[in-house]
KEKE-3310 file (N, C-alpha, C; in steps of 0.2 Angstrom, whole numbers, plus 5000, padded with zeros to 4 digits):
npx = (5008:5014:5029:5038:5053:5055:5064:5071:5065:5058:5053:5046:5037:5029:5023:5015:5007:5003:4998:4993:4986:4995:5005:5012:5021:5031:5047:5055:5071:5078:5078:5075:5065:5061:5052:5049:5049:5037:5027:5026:5023:5012:5002:5003:4998:4985:4981:4980:4992:5005:5019:5036:5049:5066:5082:5097:5105:5094:5088:5098:5101:5089:5089:5099:5108:5107:5097:5092:5086:5072:5062:5050:5039:5029:5017:5019:5020:5009:5014:5014:5011:5016:5004:4995:5002:5001:4986:4982:4990:4980:4971:4977:4984:4995:5006:5019:5034:5047:5061:5072:5086:5095:5101:5108:5113:5106:5106:5106:5093:5085:5086:5083:5071:5066:5068:5061:5048:5046:5048:5034:5034:5025:5025:5040:5050:5058:5069:5066:5077:5088:5090:5091:5082:5067:5072:5074:5084:5083:5070:5072:5081:5075:5065:5052:5048:5046:5035:5025:5028:5024:5033:5038:5041:5046:5046:5052:5060:5063:5051:5041:5045:5040:5027:5022:5024:5016:5005:5006:5016:5031:5047:5062:5080:5094:5111:5128:5136:5125:5119:5111:5105:5100:5092:5087:5077:5060:5049:5035:5023:5014:5027:5042:5056:5072:5085:5101:5113:5125:5141:5140:5129:5114:5109:5109:5097:5087:5092:5090:5075:5072:5065:5070:5088:5097:5109:5118:5125:5142:5153:5165:5180:5176:5167:5155:5140:5134:5122:5110:5110:5110:5099:5090:5093:5089:5075:5070:5072:5062:5052:5051:5048:5035:5027:5014)
npy = (4952:4955:4947:4935:4925:4908:4897:4879:4864:4864:4877:4879:4869:4874:4884:4879:4872:4881:4894:4892:4900:4909:4903:4903:4897:4882:4876:4860:4852:4842:4824:4822:4811:4806:4803:4814:4825:4820:4821:4835:4838:4831:4837:4851:4847:4845:4858:4864:4871:4876:4866:4863:4851:4856:4859:4861:4871:4881:4883:4889:4900:4907:4909:4916:4905:4890:4880:4867:4859:4864:4878:4891:4902:4915:4926:4941:4939:4945:4959:4962:4976:4989:4992:4983:4974:4978:4979:4966:4960:4963:4953:4941:4929:4930:4936:4932:4938:4940:4952:4959:4967:4974:4964:4959:4948:4936:4923:4922:4928:4920:4907:4913:4914:4903:4896:4904:4900:4886:4888:4895:4908:4923:4934:4941:4954:4968:4982:4994:4998:4993:4979:4962:4959:4951:4940:4927:4920:4921:4915:4902:4896:4898:4887:4886:4894:4906:4908:4906:4913:4929:4943:4959:4974:4989:5007:5015:5006:5009:5018:5008:4999:5006:5006:4994:4990:4999:4992:4981:4972:4965:4967:4960:4961:4956:4957:4956:4961:4961:4960:4950:4932:4923:4912:4919:4927:4931:4924:4921:4927:4941:4944:4950:4946:4954:4952:4958:4963:4953:4953:4969:4970:4976:4992:5009:5015:5004:4997:5005:5005:4993:4983:4974:4968:4953:4940:4928:4914:4909:4898:4893:4896:4906:4920:4923:4921:4914:4925:4920:4907:4909:4916:4904:4898:4907:4908:4895:4893:4902:4894:4882:4888:4894:4884:4873)
npz = (4916:4933:4940:4950:4954:4961:4967:4972:4980:4992:4994:4982:4983:4995:4990:4981:4990:4999:4993:4980:4970:4966:4957:4941:4930:4929:4930:4928:4929:4917:4919:4930:4939:4951:4965:4973:4963:4955:4963:4963:4951:4948:4958:4950:4938:4943:4947:4936:4931:4921:4916:4912:4907:4906:4901:4912:4911:4906:4918:4926:4919:4923:4936:4951:4960:4970:4963:4963:4954:4950:4946:4948:4941:4949:4955:4963:4981:4993:5002:5020:5029:5041:5048:5046:5053:5067:5069:5067:5080:5090:5089:5092:5104:5117:5109:5098:5092:5079:5079:5069:5067:5055:5048:5035:5027:5014:5016:5030:5035:5028:5036:5049:5046:5043:5056:5065:5059:5062:5076:5079:5079:5075:5066:5057:5060:5051:5048:5034:5027:5032:5029:5023:5007:5002:4994:4980:4985:4999:5000:4996:5005:5018:5016:5013:5025:5021:5014:5024:5037:5039:5034:5039:5035:5040:5042:5052:5064:5078:5082:5079:5087:5100:5098:5099:5111:5118:5118:5125:5122:5127:5125:5122:5120:5112:5117:5119:5129:5140:5156:5161:5158:5144:5149:5161:5156:5152:5143:5143:5140:5128:5119:5110:5102:5100:5088:5084:5071:5064:5072:5073:5082:5089:5084:5091:5097:5094:5104:5115:5115:5120:5131:5141:5143:5137:5138:5127:5135:5135:5132:5127:5118:5107:5105:5101:5092:5075:5069:5064:5070:5085:5084:5083:5095:5105:5101:5104:5118:5122:5117:5125:5137:5135:5132:5124)
capx = (5009:5020:5031:5045:5055:5057:5068:5072:5060:5053:5050:5041:5031:5027:5019:5008:5001:4999:4996:4992:4984:5002:5008:5011:5023:5036:5052:5060:5078:5078:5082:5070:5059:5060:5044:5048:5046:5031:5022:5024:5021:5004:4999:5003:4992:4976:4980:4981:4997:5010:5026:5040:5055:5071:5090:5099:5107:5089:5085:5104:5099:5083:5089:5106:5107:5107:5090:5090:5081:5066:5062:5045:5037:5024:5015:5023:5016:5005:5018:5012:5014:5017:4998:4993:5005:4998:4979:4983:4992:4974:4968:4982:4983:5000:5009:5026:5037:5055:5063:5079:5089:5102:5103:5109:5114:5100:5106:5104:5088:5081:5089:5079:5063:5065:5068:5055:5042:5047:5046:5028:5033:5018:5028:5046:5049:5064:5069:5065:5082:5093:5088:5090:5075:5064:5073:5073:5089:5080:5063:5076:5085:5070:5062:5045:5044:5045:5027:5020:5028:5024:5040:5036:5046:5045:5052:5054:5061:5061:5044:5037:5044:5036:5019:5020:5024:5010:4998:5007:5022:5037:5053:5069:5086:5101:5118:5134:5137:5120:5121:5105:5106:5093:5089:5083:5072:5052:5045:5029:5018:5016:5035:5047:5063:5077:5092:5105:5117:5131:5146:5138:5124:5107:5108:5108:5090:5085:5093:5087:5069:5070:5062:5077:5093:5100:5116:5117:5131:5147:5158:5172:5184:5173:5163:5148:5137:5131:5114:5103:5111:5108:5091:5087:5094:5083:5068:5069:5071:5055:5046:5051:5045:5028:5023:5011)
capy = (4951:4955:4940:4933:4917:4905:4889:4875:4860:4866:4885:4878:4865:4878:4889:4874:4869:4885:4899:4889:4905:4912:4899:4904:4891:4880:4872:4856:4851:4835:4818:4821:4806:4803:4803:4822:4827:4816:4824:4842:4839:4829:4843:4856:4845:4846:4864:4867:4877:4872:4864:4861:4849:4859:4857:4863:4879:4885:4884:4892:4907:4911:4911:4915:4901:4882:4880:4860:4857:4867:4885:4893:4910:4917:4932:4943:4939:4952:4961:4965:4983:4989:4993:4976:4970:4981:4978:4958:4961:4963:4947:4935:4926:4932:4936:4931:4941:4942:4957:4958:4973:4974:4956:4960:4943:4933:4916:4924:4931:4913:4904:4916:4914:4895:4895:4909:4897:4881:4891:4897:4916:4925:4938:4944:4962:4971:4989:4994:5000:4989:4972:4958:4959:4944:4937:4920:4915:4920:4910:4895:4894:4897:4880:4886:4896:4913:4908:4905:4919:4938:4947:4965:4979:4995:5013:5017:5003:5012:5020:5003:4996:5009:5005:4987:4991:5002:4986:4976:4967:4964:4967:4957:4963:4952:4960:4952:4964:4962:4956:4944:4928:4920:4908:4921:4930:4928:4924:4918:4932:4943:4946:4951:4946:4958:4951:4963:4962:4948:4960:4975:4970:4981:4999:5012:5017:4999:4995:5009:5004:4986:4983:4972:4965:4947:4938:4920:4911:4908:4893:4891:4901:4910:4924:4925:4915:4916:4928:4914:4902:4913:4916:4899:4897:4911:4906:4888:4894:4903:4888:4880:4892:4895:4878:4872)
capz = (4924:4936:4942:4953:4953:4967:4966:4978:4980:4998:4992:4976:4987:5000:4986:4979:4996:5003:4989:4973:4964:4965:4953:4935:4927:4933:4924:4930:4925:4915:4922:4937:4938:4958:4970:4975:4956:4953:4967:4963:4944:4949:4959:4946:4933:4946:4948:4929:4930:4915:4918:4908:4908:4903:4902:4917:4908:4907:4926:4929:4916:4927:4944:4953:4966:4970:4962:4965:4949:4950:4946:4947:4941:4954:4957:4969:4987:4996:5008:5026:5031:5048:5051:5046:5060:5073:5069:5070:5086:5095:5088:5093:5112:5118:5102:5097:5087:5080:5077:5066:5066:5052:5046:5028:5023:5014:5019:5037:5034:5027:5041:5053:5044:5045:5064:5066:5058:5068:5084:5080:5077:5070:5061:5058:5058:5048:5046:5028:5025:5035:5031:5016:5006:5002:4986:4979:4989:5005:5001:4996:5012:5022:5015:5014:5029:5019:5011:5031:5041:5037:5034:5039:5033:5045:5041:5058:5069:5086:5083:5079:5095:5105:5096:5102:5119:5120:5117:5130:5121:5130:5120:5125:5116:5115:5118:5122:5138:5145:5163:5163:5152:5140:5152:5166:5153:5153:5136:5143:5137:5122:5118:5104:5103:5096:5088:5081:5066:5067:5072:5074:5087:5088:5084:5098:5095:5095:5110:5120:5115:5124:5141:5144:5138:5138:5133:5125:5138:5129:5138:5124:5115:5102:5110:5098:5087:5070:5071:5063:5076:5090:5083:5083:5103:5109:5100:5107:5125:5123:5114:5130:5142:5132:5129:5118)
cpx = (5015:5023:5038:5047:5057:5060:5069:5065:5055:5050:5044:5035:5027:5022:5013:5003:4998:4997:4996:4991:4989:5004:5007:5015:5029:5040:5056:5065:5076:5081:5078:5064:5058:5053:5042:5045:5040:5026:5021:5021:5013:5001:4998:4996:4985:4976:4979:4987:5002:5016:5030:5046:5061:5078:5092:5100:5101:5087:5092:5102:5094:5085:5097:5107:5106:5100:5087:5086:5075:5066:5053:5043:5030:5022:5018:5017:5013:5011:5014:5013:5012:5009:4994:4994:5000:4990:4979:4984:4985:4970:4971:4984:4991:5006:5015:5029:5044:5056:5070:5082:5096:5105:5101:5109:5108:5099:5104:5098:5084:5082:5083:5073:5062:5064:5062:5048:5041:5045:5039:5028:5027:5021:5035:5046:5058:5065:5069:5072:5088:5092:5091:5083:5073:5064:5073:5078:5087:5075:5066:5078:5080:5065:5055:5043:5043:5036:5021:5020:5027:5031:5039:5041:5043:5049:5056:5056:5059:5053:5039:5037:5041:5029:5018:5020:5019:5003:5000:5013:5028:5042:5060:5074:5090:5106:5123:5136:5131:5121:5116:5106:5099:5090:5085:5078:5064:5049:5038:5023:5018:5022:5036:5053:5067:5083:5096:5109:5122:5138:5144:5133:5117:5110:5107:5101:5085:5086:5091:5079:5067:5068:5067:5081:5095:5106:5113:5125:5136:5151:5165:5175:5180:5168:5156:5146:5135:5123:5110:5104:5108:5101:5088:5087:5089:5077:5065:5068:5065:5049:5046:5048:5037:5026:5020:5006)
cpy = (4951:4948:4939:4926:4914:4899:4886:4870:4862:4872:4883:4874:4870:4882:4884:4872:4874:4892:4897:4895:4909:4909:4902:4900:4888:4875:4866:4853:4843:4829:4816:4818:4804:4805:4810:4826:4824:4819:4831:4842:4836:4834:4849:4854:4847:4853:4868:4872:4872:4873:4863:4856:4852:4857:4862:4870:4884:4887:4889:4900:4911:4913:4911:4911:4894:4882:4872:4857:4858:4874:4887:4901:4911:4923:4934:4942:4945:4953:4966:4972:4983:4991:4988:4972:4972:4980:4971:4958:4959:4957:4939:4935:4926:4931:4935:4933:4941:4946:4958:4965:4973:4968:4958:4955:4938:4926:4917:4923:4924:4909:4906:4915:4906:4894:4898:4903:4890:4881:4893:4905:4917:4930:4940:4950:4965:4978:4989:4995:4997:4982:4969:4959:4952:4942:4930:4916:4915:4916:4902:4892:4894:4891:4881:4891:4904:4914:4907:4910:4926:4940:4955:4971:4985:5001:5015:5012:5004:5015:5014:4998:4998:5008:4999:4988:4993:4997:4981:4972:4969:4963:4965:4957:4958:4956:4956:4954:4964:4958:4950:4938:4926:4916:4912:4926:4927:4928:4922:4921:4936:4946:4947:4951:4949:4955:4956:4959:4958:4954:4964:4975:4975:4988:5003:5012:5010:4997:4999:5008:4997:4987:4979:4969:4958:4945:4929:4917:4908:4903:4891:4897:4906:4913:4927:4921:4918:4920:4922:4907:4903:4914:4910:4896:4900:4909:4899:4888:4897:4900:4885:4883:4892:4889:4876:4878)
cpz = (4929:4940:4946:4951:4959:4965:4974:4978:4986:4996:4988:4980:4991:4995:4983:4984:4999:4998:4982:4968:4963:4959:4944:4930:4931:4928:4930:4926:4924:4919:4929:4936:4947:4961:4971:4967:4953:4957:4965:4955:4944:4952:4955:4941:4936:4947:4941:4929:4925:4918:4912:4909:4903:4906:4909:4916:4907:4914:4928:4925:4919:4934:4946:4959:4964:4969:4964:4960:4948:4951:4945:4946:4945:4954:4962:4976:4990:5003:5014:5028:5038:5051:5050:5051:5065:5073:5071:5077:5092:5095:5091:5102:5111:5112:5102:5092:5087:5076:5074:5064:5062:5050:5038:5024:5021:5016:5027:5038:5033:5032:5047:5052:5046:5052:5067:5064:5062:5075:5084:5080:5073:5065:5062:5056:5056:5047:5037:5024:5029:5035:5023:5013:5004:4996:4986:4984:4996:5007:5000:5003:5016:5021:5015:5019:5027:5016:5019:5036:5038:5038:5033:5040:5036:5043:5046:5063:5077:5086:5083:5086:5101:5104:5099:5109:5122:5121:5121:5128:5124:5126:5124:5119:5118:5113:5122:5130:5143:5152:5164:5155:5149:5144:5160:5163:5153:5146:5137:5140:5130:5123:5112:5106:5098:5094:5083:5076:5067:5067:5077:5082:5085:5088:5091:5100:5099:5102:5116:5120:5118:5129:5145:5140:5141:5134:5132:5130:5134:5134:5134:5123:5111:5108:5107:5094:5081:5071:5069:5068:5081:5090:5085:5092:5107:5108:5104:5115:5126:5121:5121:5136:5141:5131:5124:5116)
residu = (MET:ALA:GLN:GLU:PHE:ILE:PHE:GLY:TRP:HIS:ALA:VAL:ASP:ALA:VAL:VAL:LYS:ARG:ASP:PRO:ALA:ARG:LEU:GLN:GLN:VAL:TRP:ILE:GLN:THR:GLY:ARG:GLN:ASP:LYS:ARG:ALA:GLN:ALA:ILE:THR:GLY:ALA:LEU:ASP:ASP:LEU:GLY:VAL:HIS:TRP:ASP:ILE:VAL:HIS:ARG:ARG:GLU:LEU:ASP:SER:ARG:VAL:ASP:GLY:VAL:HIS:GLN:GLY:ILE:VAL:ALA:ALA:VAL:ALA:PRO:SER:ARG:GLU:TRP:GLN:GLU:ASP:ASP:LEU:LEU:ALA:ALA:LEU:SER:GLY:TRP:HIS:ALA:PRO:PHE:LEU:LEU:ILE:LEU:ASP:GLY:VAL:THR:ASP:PRO:HIS:ASN:LEU:GLY:ALA:CYS:LEU:ARG:SER:ALA:ASP:ALA:ALA:GLY:VAL:GLN:ALA:VAL:VAL:VAL:PRO:ARG:ASP:LYS:SER:ALA:SER:LEU:ASN:PRO:THR:VAL:ARG:LYS:VAL:ALA:CYS:GLY:ALA:ALA:GLU:SER:VAL:PRO:LEU:VAL:ARG:VAL:THR:ASN:LEU:ALA:ARG:PHE:MET:ARG:ALA:ILE:GLN:GLU:VAL:GLY:VAL:TRP:ILE:ILE:GLY:THR:ALA:GLY:GLU:ALA:GLU:ALA:THR:LEU:TYR:GLN:ALA:ASP:PHE:LYS:GLY:PRO:VAL:ALA:LEU:VAL:MET:GLY:ALA:GLU:GLY:LYS:GLY:MET:ARG:ARG:LEU:THR:ARG:GLU:ASN:CYS:ASP:THR:LEU:ILE:ASN:ILE:PRO:MET:HIS:GLY:THR:VAL:ASP:SER:LEU:ASN:VAL:SER:VAL:ALA:THR:GLY:VAL:CYS:LEU:TYR:GLU:ALA:VAL:ARG:GLN:ARG:GLY:SER)
# end
């Protein structure tokens, strides 16, 4: 049976609560007797999922990252395809999407997924060949958001952007040289926010397919923000405008 490993308490707990059928086995570091460990093991017992107490060395050998004392083997999650998202758009009221163009660092992708979940984003879209993969590090940094917000990989990002424009989604891109600011943008209807790679920003075709460009006002000595921080800032201006 195909499997992948996830680690970190938030990531494992998210699968236990939202998609328990994927769970195959769980390993917990010896010495963990706290309430969090008891809650997880109790839930695993209820689900009939096998778990073991093991030495930290065994966890270290299974994953490359800060596992926090828990690792789980899970069946791979279903990956959304471009057609799945385009079909879903018609059933969503005022769709809210996040497009990440060239975010290749797993920690940044995980942080963006976490912010997207918190802000009510319905899907995060990335190009298939210019993005970090949805690996265990991304899932751990996302703190469970990778299990709730679909990450959709598209072969041709510019073509996808044109497709969602045809069904009424307004695309707002971020660029340091844009004349309008974040606070002048209208996020209240069907909208997709586009964030470019840190340093390089959006690629040319991505930029050309945006309906409007905005910048985040900078009042200090630095001229840019980390992409995951910038994403959070922009998403929460959208949340403010969109209300509940």
